[in-house]
N, C-alpha and C positions, 0 to 999 in steps of 0.2 A: 672153165669156159665162161666167157663174157656173154651173158644173156641180155640182149637189148632189143627193144622194139618200140612201136608207137601205137597210137589209137587209130583203128581202122574202122571203116563202115562194114557192118555185118549184113548189109542188104543182099549181097550175092552169095552168102554162105561161108562156112568154115574153110573149105578148100580154097576159095578165092582169096580169103584173108591170108591164109598161110603162104600162098604163092606171092601175094603182094608184099608180105613181110620180107621174103627173101629178095625180091626185086629191089627193095629199099635198103638192103644190106643188113637187115635184122634177122633174128632167129626166134622171135616171139611176137606177140601182139596183144593189145587190149581192145575190147569192143563193148558197146552197149548191148544189153540183153534185149532191148526193144527201143522204141523211140525214147530219147532222153527225157522227154516230157511225160512219159508214161504211155498207157494204152496197151492194146492187145499185142502179144508177140506173135510172130509168124510161126506156123507149125514147124516142128523139127523135121528136116529132110534126112531120113536115116541113111539114104544112099550117099548124100553129101558128107555126113558125119563119118561114114566108113571110109570114103575116099580121103577125107582129111586125116584120119588116123594113119592110113598107109603113107600118105605124103609126109606127114610130120615125122614118122619113124624113119623114113628114108633120108630126111633132110635136117635132122637134129633140132626140130622145133619142139619145145617143151614149155611147160608152165605158162599157159595162156591165162589171161586175166579178164573175166567178165565184170563189167561195171554196171551197177544198178542205176536206174534213171535218177537224175538229180532231183526230180520233184518228190521223191519218196521222203516221208518224214515219220520216222519211227517213234517220235515223241510229241506228235502234234496235239494241240488242244482240241481240235475238231475230231470227233470219233469217226466220222466218215473218212477223213484223211488217214487216220490210223488204220482203219479197216482196209483201205485201198493199198496202203503200204504192206500190210501183213499178207494180203492175198497175192500181191505182185511178187514179193520176195519168196513166198512159198512156191509159187509157180516157177520162178527163176531157178530155184534150187533143185526142183524136181527135173527141170530141163537140163540142168548142169550134169546130171548123172549120165547123160549121153556121152560126155567127155570126162570120164572119171579122173579124180585126183587133181583137179585144177583149183583155181582161186576165184572167189567172188567178192568184190569190193563194194562197200557202200558208205555214204556219208552218214554218220550217226543220227543227225537230225538237229532241229532247232526247237528249243523248249517254249518259245513264243510267250514270254512273260510268266510261265509257270514256275520257273526257277530251275537251276541246274540239277538239283537233287531229284526233282520230279522227272526231268528229262532222262536222267540216268536210269531211274526205275522203269520208265516206260520202254526205253530202248532194250533193256535187259528182258522185260516181259515179252516184247515182240520176238526177240531171239529165242526165248524159251518155248514159244509156240511154233516156230518154224524149223528148228534144228531137230534132227533125229539121229539115233546112235549109229545107224548103218551108212549114213551119207559119207561120200568120199571127198566132197568139196570142202575146202577151208574157207570160212567166211572172214573177210578182213574188215576191221574198223579202220577208217582212214583218219589220219591226223588232220585237224582242221586249223584254219587261220584265226578263228575267234571273232569273226565279224558278226554283228548282231547278237542273236541269242544261240549261236551254234554251240552244241555240246561236242567235246572232243578236242578242244584247243590245247589242253594240257595232257601230259602223259598220265597224270593222276586220275583224270576223268575217264580216260579209256580203261585204266585198270579197274576203276570202280564198276564199270559196265561188266567187264570180264568176270569180276568177283561175284556178280549176281546171276551169272548164266549157269544153268545146270549141266551143260555139256561144254565146258571151257576148252576141251581138247579140239573142238571144231572151230575155234576162233584164232585169229592172228591179227596182225596190224600191217597196214600199208602206210609207209612214211612218205609224205609228199614234201619235197624239199622247199617248194614255194610256201606251202602252208606252215611248216614248222618255223621257217625264217620269219614269215609275217606274224606268226604267233609269238615270237620273242625268243626262240631258241637259236643261238648264234652258231650256226653250222659253218660259217665262213671263218671265224677266228678261233672257235673252240669246239670243233667237231668231236674230239675225244670226250670232252666234258658233256656234250649233249648226249652222246651214246651211253656214257656212264649213267646219266640221269634216266635215260630210257631203260637201261638194264635194271637199275634200282627200282624204278616204278612199275615196269611191266615185265621185263625179262627179254633179253635179246633173242631168246629162242622163239618168241612170238613174232618177231619181225620177219615177214615173209615176202615183201615186195617193196619196191621204191618207185614212186612217181617222181621222175627227174625233170624238174622245171625250174627255170630262173624266175625271178620276181621283179615286177615293175616298181615295187615299193621297198623302202628301207626296212631294216630290222624292226620287228614289233609293230608294224603298221596296221595289222589286223584287217587287211584289205582283200587278199586272195585274188591277185591279178597276175596271171602267168606271163612270163616273157621267154623269148627264145634263148637257148643256151649261150651264155657268155655275153648277153646283151642287157642284163639286168643287174640287180644289186648283189646277187650271189657271185656270179663271175666264173670264168673258165678255170682259174687256178683252184677254186674251191671244188668245182666239179671233178677235177683231176684227183683231188684228195678223196672225194666221196666214192668214186667208182673203184678206187684202188685200196680203200680202207679194209683191213683184214676182217672186220665185222660185217662188211657190206658187199664185198666184191663178188661173192658167190650167189647173191640174190638176183632175181630178175629185175631189170630196170625198164620203165615204160615212160615214154615221152608224152606229155600233154601240152605241148607248147603251141602258141598261135601260129600254125604253119599249114601250108599245103603239102602234098606228098613230096615234092622235090625238096622242100625245106626240111622235112623229116629225114630224107636220105642224107642231106648235108650234115644234119646234127648227129645222125648215127655214125657217119664217117668221122666227124670231129671227135666224138666220144671214143670211138675205136682207136683213134690216133693218140689219145690220152691214156689209154689202158696199158698198164705194165704187166706183161705175162711172165 
């Protein structure tokens, strides 16, 4: 089954997002756990969660992806920023247990002149404080574009984080097509080679989700500027290969393109037309 969806607003609850996903032609969705700039999350509405579970079961919605706020930095130089990140992610993961077995994605962080190695150590230390053996959520490290002092622009950096985490079975990776392209991985002309690199460095078994986005910038630009599908440097032909690749086709795909809802519906329809079943 082709699992495809987009980023939706969580303001009206899980059930509303599930219904909206179907209206747009999707069968999954991504959402921010709280305001993308951080802050306090709304209380969990258990009645809404129960209604969501029933609706999702009836309509084939599975593998939803929660996204941590962009402002979190698990390897910040400022201890107050680190503490805010830790407390927010811990709270998010506890709330995720209301929807068991789902995915939680976060940007690894920026080392802010501390150096990549320090960044890796701090990210792993944060994860070691918030993961617990009984949790059902898989936490995903997102591949980054390498702008500024971002950690996670190479597969090796992500593997280094995973290697330092005490519960590595709770971790996976979300591959962002714009980010890896901007980071220098040529998914347009050498998709097989990039996936071989990923498998060698991290292991394809850890690849759990795809952020499917075109890029406003050429290969290795290290800019991280998303574009609508087929309107950037990655292009429609490359996306057809990505969504049909044997190593990727069974993963959930999530759009984060610069779109309104009607634009997302058009992109979902386009990607469905490119899918070979």
